[in-house]
C-alpha positions as CSV (number, residue, x, y, z in Angstrom):
1,M,99.9,-32.1,-192.0
2,K,96.2,-33.2,-192.4
3,T,94.2,-34.3,-189.8
4,T,90.3,-35.1,-188.7
5,I,89.2,-34.5,-185.6
6,K,85.9,-36.3,-184.7
7,L,83.1,-34.2,-182.4
8,Q,79.7,-34.9,-180.4
9,G,77.2,-32.5,-180.2
10,M,76.6,-30.1,-183.2
11,H,73.3,-30.2,-183.6
12,C,72.9,-27.0,-186.2
13,E,74.5,-24.2,-188.2
14,G,74.8,-21.9,-184.8
15,C,77.5,-24.5,-183.6
16,V,79.4,-24.9,-187.0
17,K,80.1,-21.3,-186.9
18,R,81.2,-21.1,-183.0
19,I,84.0,-23.8,-184.0
20,E,84.9,-22.0,-187.1
21,N,84.9,-18.0,-185.3
22,V,87.5,-20.2,-182.9
23,L,89.6,-21.9,-185.9
24,A,89.2,-18.6,-187.6
25,K,91.4,-16.7,-184.4
26,I,94.3,-19.4,-184.1
27,K,97.1,-19.2,-185.7
28,G,98.9,-22.0,-187.7
29,I,96.0,-23.7,-188.9
30,N,96.3,-23.5,-192.8
31,N,92.6,-24.9,-193.9
32,F,89.4,-26.3,-191.8
33,K,86.3,-27.7,-193.2
34,V,83.7,-27.8,-190.3
35,N,81.1,-30.8,-191.5
36,L,78.2,-30.8,-189.7
37,E,76.6,-33.6,-191.1
38,E,79.6,-36.4,-190.1
39,Q,80.5,-34.1,-187.5
40,T,83.9,-33.7,-188.2
41,I,86.3,-30.5,-188.5
42,L,89.1,-31.8,-191.2
43,L,92.1,-30.0,-190.4
44,E,95.4,-28.6,-192.2
45,V,98.1,-27.1,-189.8
46,K,101.7,-26.2,-189.8
47,N,102.8,-28.5,-186.8
48,E,101.4,-31.4,-185.4
49,K,101.6,-30.1,-182.1
50,K,98.8,-27.1,-182.4
51,I,96.6,-30.0,-182.4
52,E,95.9,-30.4,-178.7
53,E,95.2,-26.7,-178.9
54,I,92.8,-26.8,-181.0
55,K,91.1,-29.6,-179.7
56,A,91.4,-27.9,-175.9
57,K,89.8,-25.2,-177.2
58,I,87.1,-27.1,-179.2
59,E,86.0,-28.9,-176.0
60,T,85.6,-25.5,-174.0
61,L,82.6,-24.5,-176.6
62,G,81.0,-28.0,-174.8
63,F,81.9,-30.2,-178.0
64,K,83.5,-33.6,-177.5
65,I,86.3,-34.7,-179.0
66,E,86.1,-38.8,-179.5
67,Q,89.2,-40.6,-179.5
């Protein structure tokens, strides 16, 4: 399943790297791309239920998920 998560609060490549490091550790993500300019994360996950877990992890880093 592919989805896009829209964020608020990414300011630099350091923000992108922090998010990428967290996503790389989550099992069940087939592919992801963090886009600083568009403030988005493109995700391909095995299970739709993983999306909420991913959003929660990103929020713990201090980024806000747009609904």
